[in-house]
N, C-alpha and C positions, 0 to 999 in steps of 0.2 A: 192911442188908448189901449190897443191890444198889447203893445210892448210893455206898457206900465203894468198891466195885469200879469204878464209873463214874469216880469221881474219880481212882482209881489208874490207870485206863486212859488218861484224859486227860493225867495227869501223865507217863505213859510216852511218850505221843505227842509231848508238848511237848519232852521230853528228846531224843527221836530227831530231831525237826525241828531243834531247837537245835544238836545235834551236827553234823547235816548242814550247817547254815548255817555253822558255824565251820570245817568242813572245806573248804567251798567258798571261804570267805574266805582260808583258808591257801593253797589251791591257786592262786587268782587272784593272791595276793600273790607266790607263788613264780614264777608265769609272768611277772608284771610285772618282778620282779627279774632273771629270766633275759633278758628282752627288753632291759632297760636295760643289762645287762652286755654283751650282744652289740653293742648300739649303741655303748656306750662303747669296747669293743674295736675296733670298726670305725673309730670316730672317731680313736682313738689311733694308727692305722697311719700312719706318716709317708710323705709323698710320696717320700722318699728310697729307699723300697723298690722304686721303679720303676727298677731297675738291671739290667744284664745278669746273668742267672743267678738272678734272684729268682723266687719261685713266682708266676708270672703268673696262673694259673688262680684263685688265691684272691682276686685283685683284680677278677675279673669280677662285675659287678653283675647277677645274673640277673633281678632284679625290674625292671630297666630294658630288658630284651629285649622286643621286639615279637613276640609269638608268631605272629601271622598272617603276618608277613614271614619270620621264622626258619623256619617250617614249610615254606616253599616248597622248600627243599632236600630235606626229607623227602618232598616230593611229586615229586621228580625234577628240580627246577631246578638249574642249575649254581651252585655256591657263589660264583663270581666275579660272577654276575648278582645274587645276593642281596646281596652286599657293595656293589655299585654302587647298587642300589636303596635299601639301608639308609642309605648316605651321602647320597644325594639327598634322602631323607626325614628327614635328621638323626637317625638312630637309630644312633649310633656303637657302643653296647654290643651291638646285634644283629650288626653287622659284625665286631666284635672276637671274638665267640663263634664266628662262622664261621671266622675266621682261625686261632684257637687250636686248633680241633678238626678241622681238615681237612688231614691229611698228604698227601692225593692232589693238592692244588694244587701247581703248579710253583713253584719258588723265585722266578721272575720275577713270577708272579701274586701270590704272597704279599707280596713287597716292594711291588708296586704297591698291593695292598690296604691295607697299613699306611700308605702315604702318603695314601691316600684317607681312612682312618679318622682319621689325624692332623688332616686339614683339618676333618673333622666335629667332632672334639673342640674344635678352635680355635673353630668356629662357635658352640658352646654355652658357650664361656668356660672350658673345662676345660684350662688350660694344662699342668698336670702330666701328664695322660694324652696330650696332644698331643705333648709332648716324648718321653714313653715310646714312642709309636708311631713317631716319627721315628727313635728309637734302634733299634727293632726292624727297621725297614726298612734302616737302616745295617748292622746285624748280619748280615742276610741278604746284603746286597751284599758284605760282607767275607768271609763264610764259604762261601757257595754256590759250588761249583766249576763249575756249569753255566750261569751267567749270562754272556751276552756282555759284553765289557768296555765297549762303547758304553753298554749299559744300566746296567752297574755304575757307571760314572762319572756317568751322569745321575741315578741314585738318590742318590749322595753329594751332588751339587750341589743337587738339590731339597731334601734334608734340611738342608743347610747354609744355603740361602737362607731356608727357613721358620724354622729355629732362630734365625737372625739377627732375624727379625721377632718371635720370642718372647723376645727379649733373652737369648739363650743364646750369647754370642760364643765361649766356649771350646769348646762342643760344635760350633758352626758351623765354627770353624777346624779342628777334628779331622776333620770330614767333607770340608772343602775340601782338606785335606792328603792325605786318602785319594784323592780324585779326581786330585790332582796326581801322585801315585805312578803311578796307572793311565795317565794321559795321557803321562807322560814315559818309562815303562818297559814298558808292555804290548807284547807281540809280536803283538797282534791288532787294532791300530788303524791305519787308513789316515791319511796326513798331514792330510787335510781334517777328519777326526774329532778329531785331536789339536788342530788349530787352533781348532776350535769350543769344545772343552773349556777350553782356556787362556783364550780370550776371556771365557767365563763365569766362570772363576776370577778373572780380573782384576777384574771387577765385584764378585764375592763378597768377595774379600779387602779391597777398598776399603771395602765396607759395614761391615766390622768393624775398620777402621783398621789393617790389616796391610799397610803400605805396601811393605815389602821383598818380601813374597810377591806382592803385586799387580804390582810392577815385573817380577819374574821371570816371572810368568805372561804379562805383556804382551810381553816379549821372546820367549818361547817361542811365542806366538801368531803372531808375525811369522816366526820361524824354528823350526818344530817340530823336536824332537830326531829325528835319523835313527836308525831301528831296523829290524831285519829283520822284515818283516811276514809272518806265517803266516796262510793263509786257512782252515786247518782246526784247530779246537781239539780236542786229544786228551784225551778222558775215558777213563779205564781201566775203571771199573766200568760194566757194561752197563745199558741201559735195560731194564726188565722189562715184558713184555706183560701185558694183563689176563688173569685166570683165568676161563675159561668156566664158568658155573654150571650145575648140573643143572636140569632142568625145574621140579622142585618149588621150588627156591630162587628161580628166575626168577619163578615165579607168586607166591610169597610177597612178593618185592620189588615186583612190579607192583601187588599188592593194597595194600601199604603206601603206595605212591605215591597210589593212588586215595583211600584213607581220609584221608591227610594233606591232599590237595587239598580234599576235602570239608570237613574241619575248618577249614582256613584260610579257606574261603569263608564258613563260619558265623561265624567270628570277625570277619571284615570286616563282614558283614551286621549283626551284633549288637553292634558297637562294642567288640570285645575279649572278649566273653563267649560261652561255649558250654556246652551241656548236658554234664553229667558223662558221660553215656552215650556221647557222641561222642568225648570225650577217651579214655575207656576202650577204645573200639573201636580207636583208633590204638595205644594201649598194647598191646593184645592182638595186633594185627598185627605189632608190633615183636617181641614175644616169640616168635610163631610163626616169623618170619623168622630170628631168632637160633637157633631150634631146627633150622632147615634149614642155615644157613650155617656155624656154628662146627664141628659134627660133620663137615661136608663138607671144610672146610679141614684139619682135623686128620687125617682119613683120607687125603686126597690127599698131605699132607706125608709121612706115613709110607710111602705106597705108592711114592714116587719116590726115585730115587737121584741125579738130576741136580741139581747145585747151582743152576743157573739157574732150574729149575722150583721148587725149594724157596724161592728168594728171591722169585719171583713170588707164590707162595702166601702166604708170610709177609707180604708187602706188602699183599695183599688182606685178610688177617686183621687187620693193623694198622688198615686203613681201617674195617673193621666195628667193631672194638673201640673205636676213637676215637669213632665215632658212638654206640655203646652207652654209653661213658663220658660223652659229652655229655648224653645222656638222663638218666643217673644224677645229673649235676650240674645238672639243670634248665637246660641250655644252650640249650633252645628256648623258654624263658620259661614253660613249663608243667610240671606234675608228670604225666608220661605213664606211667611204670612205677614205682610206689612200691617194688616189690621190688628193682629195680635201684638205687634211691636208697639202700636199706638195705644193699646190697652194693657200694656205690661203691668202697670200699677194696679189695675183692677184684677188681673189674673193673680198677681202677688197677694193681694188682699184676700182673694178667694182661697188661695192655698193656705194662707195663715188661718183663716176661719175654719177650714177643714181640719187642719192640725189641732186647733182648739177643740173641735168636736171630738176628734179621736181621743185626746187625753181626758176629756170630760167623760167619755164612755168608759175608759179604763178606770177612772175614779169611781164611777157607778159600780163597776164590776168589783172593785176593791172593797167597798163598804158592804157588799153582799156576802163576803167570805165569812165562814162560820166561826173562825178563831181569831182572837186578837193578835196573836203572833203572826198569823198569815196576813192580816190586814197591814201590820207594820211593815213586813217585808215586801208586800205588794206595793205599798205606797212608795217605799224607797226605790223599788224597781221601776215603777212608773216615772218617778222624777228623773232617774238616771237616763231613761230612754228619751224623755222630753228634752232634757238639757242637751243630750248628745245630738239630737236632731237639730237643735238650735245652733250648737257650736259648729256643726258641719255646714251650716248655711242652708240646710234643706227646709227648715222651719223658719220662715222670715218673721222678724219682729217678735221672737219669742220673749216672754217676760223674764229676762235673765236674772236680774237682781232678786226678784220675788222667789223664783225657783231655786236659786242658790241658797237663799236663807232657809227655805223649806227643807232642802236636802241636808243642810247642816243640822237642822232641828231633828229630823228623823234619824240622822246618824247618831246624835247624842242619845236619843231615845233607845236605839238598838244596842248601843254599847252598854247601856244600863240593863235593859230587859233581856237581850239575847247575845251575851258576850261570846257564846260558842260559835258565832258566825266568824270570828277571828279577824277578818279583813273588812275594813270600812272605807267609805269615800269621804274625803274632807277637802279642804282648800289650803294650799300652801303657796309659797312665793319663790320665784326664781328670778334673779336680776330685777327685783322690785316689781314683778308682774305676778298676778294671781294665776294659779293653775290648779286644776283638780288633781288630787293625789290620793294614793292608798295609804292607810295607816292601820296599825294594830293597837291593842290596848296598852301594850308596853311602850 
């Protein structure tokens, strides 16, 4: 009887072990199929999705981000410095992540960053992403209302020259044409600046066999168009100051800087590897900082009735939520706060809602202006800022079609009521794709 029980016991054990082995095989097979499906999905994404208005964030390759370098900004370093260093070390994905999640950067810095990133993608032989980055720089130069026209024209020319090298003559011509509009119609360029731009355009047009445009540019370089020059650029929407943080939030921020610096140093020392406990410490520091900042912003917003203060608070909240969303998307090259990763869609929705609040506040500010002409120009400025935030991927799910229609409507209105503005934003096409463009009345 004891022998029978022993045999039955062994048989039961064999059955259990065999069942577990089968389950493991099934699980591994399922994981393998999932990985292959994801790889197949990623491979089947066409480079043509790199167009204005596409979901840029979905194309960020987080596995190619250098964590030691990306963490520098979490340690208090300026994002522009991180971008420059990432480009110098040929880490374009690290620089791209910084650009896509940093709304606090000025438009001029963002455009310059995309030009730098484009050169880095060219250096590693990724022509598709290089073209994309030049297009993003051009989009900023077109839509940003606060970039000086000397810089605006320079961005267009740099993009055109490099796109010529990448054998993209149609796109190159598009940006040369943009620079031509600025040089011939801007009210903010001195004659010497116009002359320089036309000289550069003469060379650029020649490189893509646009002889007529090259000839016109040469003629204008000798005799720049006469235009009334304004020394002061009038922006209607005000710049917002920073929001002073309470002591507890300042301490939480300083602690996060310290922990991020320590983790970055460990990653450099150990060739990109760090103990999980060091990563967890930074994650916990971020969670604690979030617990200080978001409730503070929400309470301050409710406590004030001043539009300007509400706008400043909302901008600060957008900066923090953008950082939080970057962490949730592993935009620093590491899994820092797994709970945020699980809540990525909720954080994204919160960021969208905060952007909606910001531009609603700008709309309230606009209608309170004393003159109709100011209201029209402020409305156009607000729309350009909103569309640009959406096109850069910083404002998730922005109402693209609706805002584009509204922008075209206000452009037509301004061309009729305020033709002295000279340069307006419209929508054109390049290679059958819609792109924002600058036009004049002629």
